[in-house]
Each structure stands twice: as C-alpha cells, then as structure tokens.
ROBAFI-206177 format. One line per 10 residues: number of its first residue (from 0); for each residue x, y, z of C-alpha. Coordinates in steps of 0.1 Angstrom, whole numbers, plus 2048, in hexadecimal, padded with zeros to 3 digits. Example, Ala and Ser with C-alpha at 12.3 -4.5 7.8 and 13.67 -1.06 7.14 Angstrom:
% ROBAFI-206177
0> 87B:7D3:84E ~ 889:7F5:847;
***
This chain:
% ROBAFI-206177
0> B5A:D3E:E2C ~ B79:D4A:E1A ~ B9B:D4C:E25 ~ BB9:D65:E1C ~ BDF:D57:E15 ~ BF8:D62:E27 ~ C09:D68:E06 ~ BEE:D83:DFB ~ BEE:D90:E1A ~ C13:D9B:E1A;
10> C0F:DAC:DF9 ~ BF4:DC0:E07 ~ C00:DCC:E29 ~ C21:DDE:E36 ~ C3C:DC9:E42 ~ C3B:DBF:E68 ~ C4A:DD5:E80 ~ C55:DB5:E95 ~ C5D:D93:E8A ~ C4F:D83:EAA;
20> C42:D5E:EAC ~ C1B:D58:EAF ~ C1E:D4F:ED5 ~ C2E:D73:ED9 ~ C19:D87:EC7 ~ BF8:D75:ED4 ~ C06:D7D:EF7 ~ C0D:DA2:EEC ~ BE8:DA6:EDF ~ BD8:D97:EFC;
30> BEF:DB3:F0F ~ BEA:DCC:EFC ~ BC7:DC8:EFF ~ BC7:DC1:F26 ~ BD6:DE0:F2A ~ BBB:DF5:F16 ~ BA2:DE1:F29 ~ BB5:DE7:F4B ~ BB7:E0D:F44 ~ B93:E14:F39;
40> B83:DF9:F53 ~ B9A:E02:F74 ~ BAA:E21:F73 ~ B8B:E33:F5B ~ BA5:E41:F41 ~ B95:E50:F27 ~ B92:E35:F03 ~ BAC:E49:EF0 ~ BC9:E49:F09 ~ BBE:E27:F11;
50> BC4:E1B:EEE ~ BE4:E2E:EE9 ~ BF3:E21:F06 ~ BE9:E00:EFA ~ BF3:E02:ED7 ~ C16:E0B:EE4 ~ C16:DEA:EFF ~ C0C:DD5:EE3 ~ C2A:DDF:ECF ~ C43:DDE:EED;
60> C35:DBA:EF7 ~ C3A:DB2:ED0 ~ C60:DBA:ED5 ~ C57:DD6:EBA ~ C71:DF4:EBA ~ C60:E0F:ECC ~ C65:E2F:EAF ~ C52:E11:E95 ~ C35:E0A:EAC ~ C30:E34:EAF;
70> C32:E38:E8C ~ C18:E16:E87 ~ C00:E27:E9F ~ C01:E4B:E92 ~ C00:E3F:E6F ~ BE2:E30:E78 ~ BD0:E4A:E8A ~ BD9:E60:E70 ~ BC7:E45:E55 ~ BAA:E3F:E67;
80> BA2:E65:E73 ~ BA7:E6F:E4E ~ B8F:E53:E41 ~ B70:E56:E5A ~ B79:E78:E6F ~ B68:E91:E54 ~ B49:E77:E57 ~ B42:E75:E77 ~ B47:EA0:E7D ~ B2E:EA2:E5D;
90> B1A:E86:E71 ~ B19:E9E:E93 ~ B10:EBC:E82 ~ AEF:EAE:E71 ~ AE6:EA0:E8D ~ AEB:EC1:EA2 ~ AD5:ED2:E88 ~ ABD:EB4:E8C ~ AB9:EBC:EAE ~ ABA:EDF:EB3;
100> AA5:EE9:E98 ~ A89:ED5:EA7 ~ A88:EBD:E87 ~ A8C:E9B:E9F ~ A73:EAC:EB4 ~ A5C:EB0:E97 ~ A62:E8C:E8C ~ A58:E7C:EAC ~ A3A:E8F:EB5 ~ A2B:E85:E8D;
110> A31:E64:E94 ~ A23:E5E:EBA ~ A01:E73:EA5 ~ 9FF:E5A:E8F ~ A03:E3B:EA9 ~ 9F4:E30:EC9 ~ 9EC:E10:EDE ~ A01:DF2:ED6 ~ A0F:E08:EB8 ~ A24:E1D:ECF;
120> A41:E05:ED4 ~ A43:E03:EAE ~ A41:E28:EAE ~ A5D:E2B:EC7 ~ A74:E15:EB3 ~ A6D:E28:E90 ~ A72:E45:EA0 ~ A8F:E3B:EB2 ~ A9E:E28:E90 ~ A98:E4C:E7B;
130> AA8:E63:E97 ~ AC2:E4B:E9D ~ AD3:E4A:E78 ~ AE5:E6E:E7E ~ AEB:E6D:EA3 ~ B01:E60:EBB ~ AF4:E47:ED4 ~ AF6:E5A:EEF ~ AEA:E7E:EE0 ~ ACE:E64:ED3;
140> AC5:E5A:EF7 ~ AC2:E7C:F08 ~ AAC:E89:EE7 ~ A97:E6A:EEA ~ A94:E69:F11 ~ A79:E86:F14 ~ A62:E74:EFA ~ A68:E51:F0B ~ A5E:E60:F2D ~ A42:E73:F1F;
150> A30:E5A:F0D ~ A31:E41:F28 ~ A26:E57:F40 ~ A07:E67:F2C ~ 9FE:E46:F1E ~ A04:E35:F3C ~ A1C:E1A:F2C ~ A38:E06:F3D ~ A58:E14:F38 ~ A67:DF8:F2C;
160> A4D:DF3:F10 ~ A50:E17:F02 ~ A79:E1C:F0C ~ A86:DFD:EFF ~ A7F:DFF:EDA ~ A89:E21:EDA ~ AAF:E16:EE9 ~ AAC:DFA:ED0 ~ AA7:E13:EB4 ~ AC4:E26:EC1;
170> ADE:E08:ECA ~ ADB:DF4:EA7 ~ ADC:E15:E8E ~ AFA:E1F:EA2 ~ B0D:DFD:EA1 ~ B04:DF0:E7D ~ AF9:E0B:E67 ~ B0F:E29:E5C ~ B19:E43:E60 ~ B1C:E3A:E85;
180> B41:E3C:E8D ~ B44:E15:E95 ~ B39:E0B:E73 ~ B4C:E25:E62 ~ B6E:E1C:E74 ~ B66:DF6:E6B ~ B5E:DFD:E47 ~ B81:E0F:E43 ~ B95:DF6:E57 ~ B86:DD7:E43;
190> B83:DF1:E21 ~ B61:DE6:E1D ~ B46:DF6:E04 ~ B33:E0F:E1A ~ B12:E0E:E03 ~ B13:DE7:E04 ~ B19:DE7:E2B ~ AFD:E02:E2B ~ AE4:DEE:E1A ~ AEB:DCF:E2B;
200> AF0:DDE:E4E ~ ACB:DEE:E47 ~ ABE:DCA:E3C ~ ACA:DBA:E5E ~ AC2:DD4:E75 ~ A9C:DD6:E6A ~ A95:DB6:E7A ~ AAD:DB9:E98 ~ A9D:DD6:EA3 ~ A7D:DC9:EA2;
210> A85:DAA:EB4 ~ A99:DBC:ECD ~ A83:DDC:ED1 ~ A5A:DD2:ED2 ~ A5E:DB4:ED3 ~ A71:DAE:EF1 ~ A64:DD0:F02 ~ A47:DB5:F06 ~ A5C:D9E:F1D ~ A72:DBB:F2C;
220> A52:DCA:F39 ~ A48:DA9:F4A ~ A6F:DA7:F5A ~ A70:DCC:F65 ~ A4B:DDD:F66 ~ A53:DFE:F6F ~ A43:E24:F65 ~ A52:E3F:F59 ~ A66:E51:F79 ~ A57:E72:F86;
230> A71:E8B:F83 ~ A6E:EA8:F6B ~ A70:E9E:F46 ~ A92:EB0:F35 ~ A87:EC6:F1E ~ A87:EC5:EF9 ~ A9C:EDA:EDF ~ A7C:EE7:ED0 ~ A6B:EF4:EEC ~ A7D:F12:EE9;
240> A77:F17:EC2 ~ A5B:F2A:EB5 ~ A5A:F17:E96 ~ A6C:EF5:E8C ~ A72:EE3:E6A ~ A56:ECB:E56 ~ A56:EAA:E5C ~ A58:E9C:E33 ~ A7A:EB8:E34 ~ A89:EAA:E50;
250> A84:E87:E4A ~ A8F:E8C:E25 ~ AB0:E9D:E35 ~ AB5:E7E:E4D ~ AB5:E67:E32 ~ ACB:E7C:E14 ~ AE8:E6E:E1D ~ ADD:E4B:E20 ~ ACC:E4A:DFF ~ AE8:E5B:DEF;
260> AFF:E40:DFB ~ AE6:E1E:DF6 ~ AE1:E30:DCD ~ B07:E2D:DCA ~ B06:E08:DD5 ~ AE7:E00:DBD ~ AF9:E14:D9F ~ B1C:E03:DA4 ~ B07:DE0:DA1 ~ AEF:DEC:D85;
270> B0B:DFE:D6D ~ B2E:DEF:D79 ~ B3F:E01:D65 ~ B57:E1B:D77 ~ B5C:E2B:D56 ~ B38:E35:D50 ~ B2C:E57:D58 ~ B0F:E4B:D6F ~ B21:E38:D83 ~ B3F:E51:D86;
280> B23:E72:D90 ~ B1A:E56:DAD ~ B34:E4E:DB8 ~ B37:E75:DC3 ~ B1A:E79:DCD ~ B14:E59:DE0 ~ B38:E5A:DEF ~ B31:E5E:E1B ~ B44:E82:E17 ~ B30:E8F:DFC;
290> B12:E81:E07 ~ B13:E8A:E2F ~ B1E:EAE:E20 ~ AFF:EAF:E0E ~ AEA:EA8:E27 ~ AF7:EC4:E40 ~ AF9:EDF:E25 ~ AD2:ED4:E1C ~ AC8:ED0:E42 ~ AD5:EF6:E48;
300> AB6:EFE:E31 ~ AA2:EE5:E3B ~ AA5:EE4:E5F ~ AB8:F03:E69 ~ AA7:F1D:E50 ~ A81:F0E:E5C ~ A88:F10:E7F ~ A8F:F39:E7E ~ AB8:F33:E7E ~ ACB:F50:E76;
310> AEF:F4D:E63 ~ B01:F55:E87 ~ AE8:F39:E99 ~ AEF:F1D:E7F ~ B15:F23:E80 ~ B11:F1F:EA8 ~ AFC:EFD:EA3 ~ B19:EF2:E8A ~ B35:EF9:EA3 ~ B21:EEB:EBE;
320> B1D:ECA:EAC ~ B40:EC9:EA7 ~ B4B:ECD:ECC ~ B3E:EAE:EDB ~ B52:E94:EC2 ~ B75:E9D:EC7 ~ B78:E7F:EE1 ~ B65:E68:EC8 ~ B81:E74:EAF ~ B9C:E6B:EC6;
330> B8D:E4A:ECD ~ B86:E3E:EAB ~ BA8:E4E:EA2 ~ BB9:E3B:EB9 ~ BA4:E18:EB3 ~ BB7:E1F:E91 ~ BDA:E25:EA0 ~ BD6:E03:EAF ~ BC8:DF3:E93 ~ BE3:DFD:E84;
340> BFF:DEF:E9C ~ BED:DCD:E9A ~ BF4:DCA:E75 ~ C0F:DD8:E73 ~ C23:DBE:E93 ~ C12:DA0:E7C ~ BF5:D9B:E90 ~ BE2:D9A:E71 ~ BF8:D7F:E60 ~ BF4:D6D:E86;
350> BCF:D6B:E85 ~ BCE:D5F:E5F ~ BE9:D43:E64 ~ BD9:D3A:E80 ~ BB6:D3A:E78 ~ BB5:D2E:E56 ~ BB4:D07:E66 ~ B97:D10:E79 ~ B74:D08:E6E ~ B63:D28:E7F;
360> B5B:D40:E65 ~ B6B:D63:E61 ~ B4B:D75:E68 ~ B45:D64:E8A ~ B6C:D6A:E92 ~ B63:D8D:E8E ~ B46:D8F:EA3 ~ B55:D77:EC2 ~ B72:D92:EC1 ~ B5D:DB3:EC2;
370> B47:DA0:EE1 ~ B62:D99:EF2 ~ B72:DB9:EEF ~ B53:DCC:EF8 ~ B4E:DB4:F16 ~ B72:DBF:F22 ~ B70:DE6:F1D ~ B4B:DF0:F1B ~ B4F:E00:EFB ~ B3F:DFB:EDC;
380> B54:E11:ECA ~ B77:E00:ED6 ~ B6B:DDF:ECE ~ B66:DE9:EAE ~ B83:DF8:EA4 ~ B97:DDC:EB3 ~ B88:DC2:EA7 ~ B87:DD2:E80 ~ BA9:DD4:E88 ~ BB2:DAF:E90;
390> B9A:D9F:E77 ~ BA3:DB9:E58 ~ BB9:D9F:E49 ~ B9F:D87:E44 ~ B88:D9F:E2E ~ BA5:DA3:E13 ~ B97:D83:DFE ~ B76:D89:E07 ~ B57:D94:DEE ~ B4B:DB8:DF4;
400> B2A:DAA:E03 ~ B3F:D93:E1E ~ B51:DB1:E24 ~ B36:DC5:E2E ~ B29:DA9:E40 ~ B4B:DA5:E51 ~ B43:DCD:E5A ~ B1F:DC1:E6A ~ B30:DA5:E7D ~ B47:DBE:E90;
410> B2C:DD2:E96 ~ B12:DBD:EA3 ~ B2E:DAC:EBA ~ B38:DCF:EC7 ~ B13:DD5:ED5 ~ B14:DB6:EEB ~ B06:DB5:F14 ~ B0B:DDB:F1B ~ B16:DD9:F42 ~ B24:DEC:F5E;
420> B45:DF8:F4B ~ B2E:E07:F2C ~ B28:E2C:F34 ~ B03:E25:F1F ~ AF7:E0C:F3A ~ AFA:E28:F51 ~ AEC:E40:F3C ~ ACB:E2B:F3B ~ ACC:E20:F5E ~ AC8:E43:F69;
430> AB2:E53:F4F ~ A99:E33:F57 ~ A9D:E36:F7B ~ AA5:E10:F79 ~ ABC:DF8:F8F ~ AD8:DE9:F86 ~ AC5:DC9:F85 ~ AA8:DD8:F71 ~ AC3:DE5:F5A ~ AD4:DC4:F54;
440> AB3:DB5:F4E ~ AA5:DCA:F34 ~ AC1:DE2:F24 ~ ADA:DCB:F26 ~ AC9:DAB:F19 ~ AB9:DC0:EFE ~ ADF:DCB:EF4 ~ AE7:DA5:EF3 ~ AC9:D9C:EDE ~ AD3:DB8:EC6;
450> AF5:DAA:EC4 ~ AEE:D83:EBD ~ ACA:D8B:EA8 ~ AE5:DA0:E92 ~ AFF:D8B:E91 ~ AEE:D6D:E84 ~ ADF:D80:E6C ~ B00:D88:E5E ~ B0A:D66:E5D ~ AE7:D5A:E4D;
460> AEA:D78:E2F ~ B12:D68:E2D ~ B04:D4A:E21 ~ AEC:D54:E07 ~ B02:D72:DF8;
***
C-alpha cells in the first residue's frame, strides 16, 4: 500500500498549530475522542455540541493556543458545510418528494406485485436499496416499516425473513453509496472522485447486501422466530392521495443523479482530456450539485405534479424536507471542524510518521479506526467524519481508485456492531417489537456482517485495481 512522505504532506497542508511531540499528540487525540464519546454516551449531549467541545479539548491537550484552535475548527466546519451541505439539502428534498407524492409506495407496490414466496426477501432488499438511494436511514426505516409489517403479516412470513433484507438494503446504501451524508463527508475529506467512489460503492454494495440481507435472514429467522407484532400499521403517505406517480417515472427520477455521476466518471476515463468539449459538458452535468439539482427539478414534474400537488403544496414539501436536516448538517459540519483541528495540530503528520513502518495497509487502518469510533459513539456519521479526518493524509499519494476505496473502507467500518448506544438500534427494536437480546442477535449481527463483508471486498479490490 502506498504511503505519503512527510515532506509531501508538509507541502499540501497548513503548518501545525502546535509543535507537540508524538506522545502528547497521541494523548490529545485519545482525550479529544474520549470527551466526544463521554458526552454522547454518558451525558446524552447532541453530537454537534460533543464534537465542538471535543475539538476544543483536543487543541487544549495538544498545547495549542485556543484562538488558533477556534480558527481551525470554524474553518473546517465552514469548508465541510460548503462542500456537502447543499448536496445533503438537495437529497433531503428529493427524498421528501419521493415519500409525500406516493412515489416510494408506487415502487414498493409494483415490485411486491411481481414477487412472492421465496422471492419475497429478494424483493424486499431490492425495494430497500432503490428507496434507500435518496433517503436518510431513519426516513427509510419509517417509510419501509409499514411495508415490512404488512408483507410479513399477510404472507405469514417470519418477521426476520422480510425485515432483515429491508434493513440491510437501507444500511448498505447509508454507509457506502453517495449522496448519503457519511460517504459525501469522507469523499470531501480525502478528496476522492465522487463518480469513481459511487461506481465502486455500488460494486461493493451488491454482494454485501445479498449476504447480509436475503442470505443472513434465513439464519436470523431461525435464531429469532417471531411474527409481525399485532398492532396498528403506520399510515402510508399515499393513503391520503387520490393518485400517485408512475413506477417508471419514479424510478427514473431516483436513478437520474446516479446515472449522471456515473456517466461523468466514465467520460473522464474514456476521453481523459479536460479541454475536450464532451468531458467539459459531463464535468458540469455530472457534478453532484447539478446531478442532484436536476433530479429535484425533474422530480417536481415527475413526482409532485402526477400526485396532484399544487405549487403551494410542492413548496411546502420542499420546506418540510429541509427542516429535519439541520441537525445532520451541524453534526457533519462539526465533524469537519474536528477533522481540521486534527490536521492543524499535526495529528495527520504524526499518523504518517508512525504508520510508515507498519505492515498494516492504510485501508485496513481506516476500517479499524472507524470501527473503534462507531463502537464508542454509536453514530455511523460521527465515526465516518472522525475517521476520515484521521486518515485523510494517507490519501495524498494514492491513486484515484484507492482513494475511493479508502472512503468505502471508512464507510464499512462505520457500520460495525450497532448496539445500545445507537439510536438506530432502538428504532429497529421498537418497530419490530423485539427484546434487546433478540435485536442483538439479528440487527446487530447484520450490521457486523455488512461491515466485515464490505471491508473485505474493499481490501480485495485494492489488490486488483
């Protein structure tokens, strides 16, 4: 695995705000992360506040002047929000249009009408993967839970046989495939190519979701043989609508940004001439901002209008889509501030100097760091942004494909072993009516499988590309 020399790093980053030695910096990093973990897990403080305080603590333990620490944190926060904030906002709008117009329900109902019997778990993982592309994990769960319960109840399936594939599809999309916030932040932090990361992310996601979804659900159903809980199903958005968009138009709208970004990556490889007109055109229309903006604009006409939405209703849907992401944007921004504080304190240089003599590959190191932070904080997003900041210097002399694989290694590690300090753990437990032990044997094991399989596939890919 390639490594970055200290001299090259010095040329690419700002001067450290402290000249602390390796021992002091190592203690500072551990102390800063410990503060974040303690504030999130023990005192239940919001991750935005925990990351802010942890960044200041990191600088203080490293012996840096407080004014320079504040400057580093605010600079990192601003640059991160500028880099991914608009993309997260556009993704939230598209997801809200998809849900409120009944487009998501249309995809679900169409696929379920074609599936039955042994094909049902595969249909559920397909539904979750498609729906999960533009939706945040929590929104996807709320949207799919009525479908999971309905299918399990009416078809007399084990809840795990239907639920695990749906959860696997959502989780894999959330951790590995942009435009989800985690992968976007990691891409921004290590300066990866979004199109290449997206393509490799899909390549890794397909076998991962098959193993952790339909295949593992057979085992999970034997371990925890429960039926769908007898309670009122949550209302589906389209139940209040007289009409809803068609399956083809909805699917095309969801996949539009993915197609545009992949097309840009393909043109970059085939043409490989920044001055060529074709490449310049695709550099614009395949950029994440334009691709997602195009999907939102198209969605207004392919999702909102067919559902009978007035201009006022569409405007209200856009506004409602933006409101819930304030917390996500602040967490992502604070994670960027923490990352910049790490870099400016010289932590990146320290990691390079220490790890250059190790035999451990950079991709495995990134996965392990993300796993450790995920286990401690319970947050995949916090794990992603923190790990990306720590290992970002390792990407400076990597190839385009290996930089993309670094992002995926971080994303895979951030999904490892969801347990009692993860909000998603309790969300799944309550919706499915499981005990803590049952949830650990199903949901938590599924997350471990996703993390290990995806991490292993990333390492294998790094050997051949």
